[in-house]
N, C-alpha and C positions, 0 to 999 in steps of 0.2 A: 740256308738257305745258298745256290747258286746261281750263279751270275752266266747268260745263254751271248749276251754280246758283246762284242768290242768296247773296252776301257772308254771310264763318263769320263770326260771331260775338266768338274767340277760332280766332287763327292762329298759332302760333309756328313756329320754324325750330333749330333746333341740334341737339345732343345727344341722342341715343341710343345703349341698350346693354341690358346684362341685368349685374344688379347682383346678387350673390354673394353672399348676409350669413351667418353663422357662426349656430346654433342657440343656444354658448350664448354665454356674455358671460362679459366681466372675462379672458379668457382671449388668447393672440395666435396667430394662422394656425396659427402651427405644432404651436401647441395639439388644436387645432380637430378634431369629428370627421367633422362632419358642418353640409351649410349647405345655405340657401332660394332658389329662383333668383326675381329678380319682374323689373319695365321698369323700364330708370331710364332717365336723363339727363334733364340740367332742362325743357334744353322739353317732352323731350317729358312730365314728368312736372305742368307745368302744362299740358298740354293736356288732360291730366287731371285735373288739379284744376278745371277748368274748368269739366267737361264734367260734374262731381259736380254742378256751382250750374245744369244747364240748359241750360247752355250750347255752340254749334253749333260744335264745335271742331277744328283738324285741324292736325297739322304738319310740317313739312317737313323732311325728314330723310330718310337711306340708312344700308339693314342691308348687308352680307356676302349670296350667296346658300350660304348654310348653314342650320342645322335651327333655330338660336339669332335667326334674322332672321323667322324661323318665325313660332315662340313670341312675338316682340316682335312682328311684323301678330295675328297671334291674339289679344294682352292687349289693345294699343288698341283693334284689332271689340268687345272686349267690354267696357271701358269707355267705349265708345261715342265716339271719336275717330273721326274717316275718315282710310283710310289711302291715302287718292291722291295726295299729297304724297313716299309715304315711298315709297322708291327703292332702288335694287339697284345693288352696286357687284361685276362680277366676281370681282374681285381681291383686293380685300382684307376682313378674316374682323368679323366682328364683333365685337362689344367686350366684353368684362368688365371687370368693375370687383367688387374682393374689398374690404370690409372690415370693421377689428376695431372690437369694438364693452369697451370701456373708460365705465360709466356717470358720469359725469353729463355731463360734457363733451369727453372725450376717440372721437374714432370716427377714426382713420389710415385710407388709401383710398390702393389699388393699382387704377389704372388700364394695361391692359392692350389696351392700343391702339396695335399694331408692328402694319406700316412708319408706315400712317398708320389715323385711321379713318372708314371711310366716310361718316360726315355730316362731314368734314371737306373731303371730294372735291365737296360740292356745287358746282355749277358755274352760269356764268350762263342757262345755257339748258336747266338740271333748274328751273327758275323758271317758274308760272305767272302772271305778270305781274297778270293781269285781280283775280285773287281774294287777289294782294299787296294794291291797292290798296282795293279793295272791304273789307278786312274790317274789324268795328268794330276791334277792335281786333290789332294788329303786337304779336309783343313774340320780339324775337335777345335774342339771348345773347354775350358778350365770345367765350367760347371760339371762334365762328363764324369772326371774327376773326387768329386764331389763325397759321392757315395757307393757303395757297393749294388748293384754287383758293377756298376756302367765304370767305376775307374778300374776296375781289370780289365775289362774287353779296351774299355779306350788303350787303355797301353799297350794289349793286346793288339794291337788294331797295329799300334803304333810301331812296335818292335817288328811284328810281317811286313808294314810295310816297310822300314829298316833304309830310309831316308829317300828315300826310289822315288824323281822326280820330283815335285814341288809337295813339302809338306809340315804346311801350315798350320800351329796351336794358336787360335785363339784367345789371348789372357782374361776376358773376362769373368771378370773376378765377382761377386758376389755376396758382398757376409752372411746376409741371412741365410746360404746355401754352408755354411761350414762353420763348428765351433770360434777357430779362426783363423785370426791372416796367418800365423804360422803356420799351421797347421798347412793350410791349401796351398805356404808355401814349401816346401816337405815335400809336396804331391807333386807339382809343378813344375820343380829343379828334378824331377824322377822323367815326366814326360820331356823338357827342352831337348836333353838327350837326345831322343827320338826326333827334331821337327827340322825342316831348314829355313822359319820365315817362321817371326812372334809378331801381331799385334799385340796392340793394349793403348790405355794411356797412360796417363805421370798415377792415379793412385794402383793401376794392374801391374805395370811396371815397377810399383814399390814391392807386391805382392810375391812376386816374377824372382824378384833377385836385389832387395829391400832397399832399394833407393829409389827419389823420385825425382832426383836429381836425372832431365832425358838423356845426357850425355852421356855420363855416369851410368844410367841406363842400359842403353844399346852394346856401352862393352862392352856390361857385366855380359848381356844377351851372344851378340857376337864370341862372347869366350866360355859359352858352349854350343858353342859350335854352329851358331847361327847364322846362317847368308846373310839373312836382309832382315834386321829389326827396325821393325816403323813403332815411332810411338808420337802421339797423338799427344798434341799442351797444349790442345782449349783451343783460346786463344791465341792467341802465339804456334799457332801452323802446325805443322805433324815436319818429323822430323826422321829420319829415312838413311840409314848405312849401309852398303855392300859390298863388297869386296875393291870395287867401286872410288870408294870413301865416302859420303856428307852429302843429303842432301834437305835444305830442309824450304818448304814451300808455305805460304801465307796460307790463311782459310779465303772459305769463298765468300764473300759479304751476304744474311740472308738475311727476311723477315723470318724468323724463325718463330714457329706455331705448335711442333711439336718434336722435341728434339731425340725421340725412339726412336731407334731405328736409322736413323745417319750415321754409327758405327757400323751398319748393315751393309747397308749400299756401297760404306766405302771394301767394306773386303769382299763382298763382290763383284766392282769397280775393280776393287785392287789385283782379284783373281785374270780377270782380263785382263788386263794389260800386261800380267804375266805373259796371260799366252799369248801375246798378239805380238809379244817380246820386245817390248819399249821399253825404254829408258826407263831407271830410275825418278828421273825427276820426272816425266811426261806421268809416269802408272800414275804419282804424288798430286798431279796435279792435278785430275781427271779422277783418281778416288775422293778429292776432297770437294772438289764441284757435285757428281756423283752425292757421296752424304748428306749438299748443301743443300742439295734438290731437294729429297725426302723430307729431314729439316721443316723445310717449308710447305710441309706437303701433312695431313692429316694422323691419315695412312702409316704405316710399315713397307706390309709386303704389298700391298695395294702404289704405294707408290710407288716403288723400286722403279724407276730411271731406264729407256734404252739408251742406246751412243748415242742417239742422234739430240734428247734432251736433255745431257751429264753436257756435249757441245754448246747446247743455247743456252747453258745458263752457267758454260764459261766465253762466254759474248763474241759464239761465234769463232772468235782468232782463234779456235783450237787446239792440241794443246803442248 
């Protein structure tokens, strides 16, 4: 691939798929009678969230050569995300993900990514290293390290990036994609040496650095050369540690409809705040509110908020 334009504000790399969400809540898939289909995948949702704030966004990923792949490209274009780096696998189907919705905090996921998802079939030769080097923010996920050739491609992208600008590792640890937590920790450790920001919840931090204690996890991440460590603590809020010190922000109250996608909304809002030059406390408050907005909606990508919607979630008091 060859880039032709000036750099992107936000370039993400990783999962894409079709999210198939039940239109009935509080019942299992065996009882559900109708579904909605949506664009999904962590890296893809973050690119969509960034585009909602007016960022020039693109995603490096792959779909299958099937109608679901067509749907995903059309959806990305509709959301204002550049599809230039969305490849096509001729032999692997576009993955689908089903979920069950049991508010407020139980949302089981069922990934259909067999024999392998196309987004894990991204190879080094698929990458546009100029675009990766010049993007203001480059965002990758731990899932991209779970299989070859995506693992080699992800690490090659990070090495080429060389901690230019803002380079984010989403700690996005999904146990079903790995043989063990210890195996994941080995590869996450290699990636952490190339990034400037790490974002994850307590379980993901345990995978990355071996502890669920928020402050110990943040310190361990910072000790690996991370400029900004963001630890999501659920009901206890978000802890962020950077060169200026520690910030802890409480969660924004929300009547949860579907908690899936809230983390991706947080990620897109984090990128918007970093590019806007906000201080860390303001970024965390804004990102928390963006996540809460999506948690109160059924869909992920469709629900990604604008800045005005996030400010409304904050009660019009600003950030």
